[in-house]
N, C-alpha and C positions, 0 to 999 in steps of 0.2 A: 398869455397863450394857453388855450384850453388843453387839458391833459387828456391824452388818448386813453381809451379803456377797451378791454376785451368785449367783443360784441355778443358773446354767448357763453353760457356756462361750459358747454362742450369745449369751446376754444380755450377757455381759461384753464380747465382741467388738463387738456392735452398739452398746453404749453408748460404748465407747472409740473406735471408728471414727467414730461420730457426733460425738464431741468434736473429732476431727481434721479431718473433712470439713466445711469451712465455706465461706463466700462467697469466700475467697481461692482455693480450688481452682477455683471456677467463673469468676471474672472476672480472676484474675491469672495463674494458671499457663499457660493456653494462649497468652497474649500473650508470656509469658517464653520459652516454648519457641520460638515463631515468631521472636522478635527475637534469641534466643540461638543460632541456628544449627540449629534443628530437632532431628534425631537426635543432633547433637553435644551440645546442652543436655541431652537425655534421658539420654544415656550418662553425662555428668558428674554429673547429678542422682542417678542410681542409685548411683554411687560415693560421693557425698557423704552420701546416706542411710545407706549401709553404714558409712562411716567416722565419721559424726557422729550422724545421726538415731537409728538403732537403738541404738547403745551408750548415748547420753544418755537415750533413752527407758527402757532397761533400768536405768539408774542411778536414774531417778525412780521406776520401779516398785519397785525394791529398797528405796528409802527409805520409800515409802508402805506397802509390805506389812510390812516389818520394824518400822516405827514404829507401824503399826496405829492411825493417828489422822489428824487433819487435817494440813494442811501445816505448821503450827507445832508441833503435838503430836508429829508424827513425829520432828522434830529433838530435841525435849525428851525423848521416851521413849528415844531411842537415846543421846543425850549430854546427860544432865540438868544437868550442872554447866558447860556451855559456853554460848557466845553464838551458836552456829550457827543457833539458832531464828530469828534476825533474817532469814535468807534465806527461811524459811518465811513470816514476816510480810510480807516484800517480795512473795512470791508471791501472798498473799491480797490485798494492796493492788493489785498489778499486774492481777490478774484482775478486780477490782472496777472499776478505772479503764477497762479494756477493755470491760467489760459496759456501762458508761455510754454509750459511743458505738456499740457494736455493736448494742445494742437499737434504736437509731434506724434503722440500716440495715435491720435485720430488719423494722422497722415499714414501711419503704418497700416491701419485698417483699410484705407483707400487703396494702398499699394497691393495688399493681399487680395482685395476684391478684383483689382485690375489683373493680377496674375491668375486668378481663378477664371476670369472671363476669357483670357487668352489661352488658357490651358498650360501656361508656363509653371504654375504652382506645382504640378505633379511631374514636370519634366526632370529626368535624371534620377527619379526616385525608384529604387529597385527593391523587390521583395527580400526580406531578411535584413534590410538595412534602412528601413523606413524612418525610424525615429532619428537615427543619426543624420539621415538625409535632410529632414525638415529642421533639425537643430542647426545644421550647417547653413541652410538657406536663411534662417532667421538671423544667425550671427553675421553672415555675409551682408545681408541687407541692412541691418541696423548699424553695423560698423562702417558701412560705406558712407560717402559724403553727399553726393549730388542727388541720388534717387530719393532718399528720405526728404531732403530739402524740397525737391520738386513737389512731392505729394503734400507736404506740410503747407507749402505756399498755395497749392490748389484749394486746400481746406480753408485757408484764411480768406481767399477770394470768394468761396462759396458762402462763408459766414457773412462777408460784406454784402453780397447780393441779397441775402435775406434781411439783414439788419437795415439796409437802406430803405426797404419797404415799410419800416415802422412796425407798430404793434399789430395792426389789423392785416394789412396787405403783406407783411413780412412774417413776423413771429407766429401770429395766430394761424395764418393760412398754412404755413409749412408744418406747424405742429399738428393741425387737423388732418393733414395728409400723411405725415410720417408715423404718428403714434398708432393709428389703426394698422398701418403696414407692419410696424414692429410686432404687434400682437398676432397678426396673421402669420408672420414668419415664426414666432414663438410656438404657436399651436401646431403649425406644419412640422417643425423640427421635433416637437414633443411627441407627436403621433408616430413619427419615424422611430424615435428612440424607444418608445413604449412597445413597439412591434418587434424589437430585437430580442433574441433568445435570452440574453442576460438581463432583461429589464427588471425582473423580480429581485435578483441579486443586487443590481445596481441601486434600486430604490431602498433596499435594506441598508446598503452602505450609507445612503444619504439620510434616511429618516430614523433608523433604529436608535432608540434612546440608550445612552451610555451614561449612567448616573455617576460613574467613577470620575467623569470629567469635571464635575462641579467643583469649583474652587474660587477663591477671591479673584485670581487672575482671569478666569473665564468670565466672571461677571463684569470686570473692567473691560475686557475685550468686547463683550456683547454691547456694553454701553457705548464704546467707541464706534462699533459698527452701526448701531442705531442712530448715532449722531451724524456720522459722515455720509451715510447712505441717503439722507434726506436733504442734502444741500444746505445744511444749517451753517450760519456764520459767513457765508460767501457774499451776502448782500443780494443774492438772487431773489429770495422770497420777499425781501423788503421792496426791491425794485418792481417785481411783478405785481405785488399787491397794490402798488400805487395805481395800477391799471384795473383793479377790481371795482366793479360797480358797488355802490353802497348796499345794494340788496343781497350781495354775496354773503352767505352764512359761513363764517370763518371756521366754525367747529366741524360742520359736515364736510367742508372742502378739505380741511386738514386730514380728517379720517380717510376720505376717499383717496387722496394723494398717497398717504402712507400705506393704505391697503394695496393700491395698484403697484406701488414701488416694491412691496414685499412679494406680490404675485409674480412680478417679472423675475425677481431673484430666485424664488422657489422653482419657477418653471425652467430656469437655466439649470438648476440642479437636476430636475427631471430629465432634461436633455443630456446632460454630461455623464451622469453616473451609470445609466444603462449602457451607454456606448463604451465607457471605460471597462465595465464588467464583461460585456459581450466579447470584447477583443482582448481581454486579459492584459490590459495596459496597466502601468504603474499608477496606483491611485495617489502617489506623491506628486505626480505631474499634473495637478489639477488647479494650479494657482498661477495667476498673473500671466505674463506674456508666454510662458511655456504652455499653459493650457490652450490659449487661443491660436498661437502661431506654430505649435509643434504637436501637442496631443490631439486636438480636434482635426487638424489636417491629416494626421496619421489615421484617425478613424475614417475620415472621408475617403482616403486612399484605398481602404479595404471594403468600401461599399460600391455596389454598381452605380454608375452615374456619378462618379466622384466629383467632377467639376460642378454639377448641378447643386449638390449639397454644400459645397464650398461657397458657391455664389450666394446661396440663400443665407448661409451663416454670416459671411462677411458683409452682406447687405444689412443684416440685422445689427451687426457690430457698428457699421458706419452710421446707421440711423441713430443708435444710442449715442454715438460720439458727436454727431452733428447737432442733435437737439441739446446736448449738454454744452457744447462750445458756444452755441448761439446764446443760450441763457447766461453763461458766464460773461461773454463779451458785452451783453446788454447792460450789465451793471456799470461798466465804464462808459459805454455810449450814452446811457441816460444821465450819468454824472456830467459829462462834457456838454451834452445838449441842454440840461437844466441849469447847471451852475454858470456856464459861460455863454448861454443863449446862442449857441451855434445851431445851424441847420442840421437836420438829421444826416444828410450826406457828408457834411463837413465833420460832424462828430464821429461818424464811422471811420472816416479817413484818419482823423487824429488818433483814434484808438488802434486801428489795425495796421497802419504803416510801420510804426515802431516794432510791431509784433513780428514782422518779417525778420528783423535783426535778432530779437530776443529768442524767438522760437528756433532760429537757425543755430544760435549758440547752444541751446538745449539739445538739438539734434546732433550737432557736431561733437558734443561731449561724449558720444558713443564712438566717434570716429577719430578724425585728425586732432581733436582737442581733448581726447580721453586722458592724456597725461597731465592736464591742468586740473588741480584739485584746490578747493577752498574749504578749509577746516577738514581736510581729508575726504571731501565729497566732490563729485562732478557737479557741474552747473545744474544739470537736470535734477540730480538727487538732492542738491542743496535747496532748491526751490520747493521740491516735494516735502522735504523734512521740515523746513521753516513754516510752511503754510499749514501742513497737516498737524504737526505736533504743537505748534504755538499759536499762530495767528487765528485759525478758525475757532478754537475754544475761547480765546480772549475776546473775539468779536461777539460770540454768542453770550458769553458771560456779561459783557457790557450791555447788550440789549436786554437781557433778563433783569439786570439790576435797574436799568433805566425805566423799563416798562413796569416792573414790579414795585419800585420804590420812589423813583424821582420824577416820572412823568406827571403831568397835571392830574390831580385827583379824578378818579372815575373814567379816565381815558380808556384804559384797558377794559373796564367793565362795559363801557358804552359800545366799544367795537365788538366785543363778544356778544353783547345783548342784541345788537342790531335793532330791528323794528319791534322786538318784543317789549312789553311794558315793564318787565323786571328781569333781573338776571336769574338764570336757572341754577340748580344745584351743581350741575356739571360746570357752569361758568365759574362758580365760586371755587370749585375744586381746582380748576385750571389756574385761576389767579393765585391760589395758595401754593400750587406746585411751582409756578414761575417765581414766586417770591422766596420760597424757603427751600424747596427740594432741588429744583433744576440747577441753581448756582452751585450747590454742593456736588452734584453729579458732574457738572462741567469741570469743576475744580479737580475732581478725581481723574477725569480724562486728561486734563492739562498736566497734572503731576505725573501721571503714568507715562507721559511722552517725554519727560525730562531725562 
């Protein structure tokens, strides 16, 4: 069976950037920059992306394109008599576990978009009690049972509709539609934020360098942010690169994806901090669900045309969530399709049908199942902790060791070199980083999560 491939570089970039640009860019990165010393954090982040993110991304791309299969098949095709495929299996498992809880959060964004469209988001919110009103709405919604389940199930069905279309008619087509929309929404909201009276003060909050923040702990934190923001270790990059044409330059592609991922994250900071400064909101409330479901709705409530801005923002959030969930689900779909020779439609059904159950458990862990704890954690938090702290770094470490040391000689060099007659200096630097530096940095991230 011939392997599908992306039909254009634009489609390839859109799909891969869509996999990297997720909810973490929107609700985690701006707070990390603010708390980590502003420009100091950004400078360290760029260094860490160059030292860790881009080389590891190139190693995953090399594995996927050379193996020309799913995450497990790539290892098997390159080293058929070895046990390195176990890391591919771990990547499939990790991505599926992430999908179980990520789909729930994606469902929340759809619910808030729906509430914005109907005008119900601002119903019952009174001046002088805005923050408490939105906090109560978020708590009531998340802790209820059926409404979050309904929107989670809708997201699963939307993913299925795209994934059944395959690489070109499904993933590439929707990515080429949604990623330009995401950037249009970002620019629109950034223009609004920069026109606010407190824009200058807000940008100072965000970018002003604070050298007193520099510490070993900050560097480890920056390393982790650089690692997790680029979808490393999930099997996504291995899976997507199997669809790369041989003419794709892995180096320039990795730099482009990393740069656009950073641009989205920085633009979110440009949107958030001027708004927070203008309305005198608590800058401590700029992280996670509090940021997107309480603080920003609070901002929108104080703007003329509240519902319009809420609709634009939650559309942006939904686009980021949808492109991420599609890419995460594709890891398992490709595995079932390639390993078990199932049709695309059957593979999608095998992957997504159990998700209705597992995602429901994650959703209900905030509601009627909130009293059930495993090692002191809810089902949602357990999956988040296990995947983020342990599985993702282990998978990336395995890929670096395999590509750097145990794959057939010159495989990595050949993939980086492409059609050029010899490897460049940058190719040799990347190979050295993957062999010697990246494993040590990933071990640092892994140990810090213990």
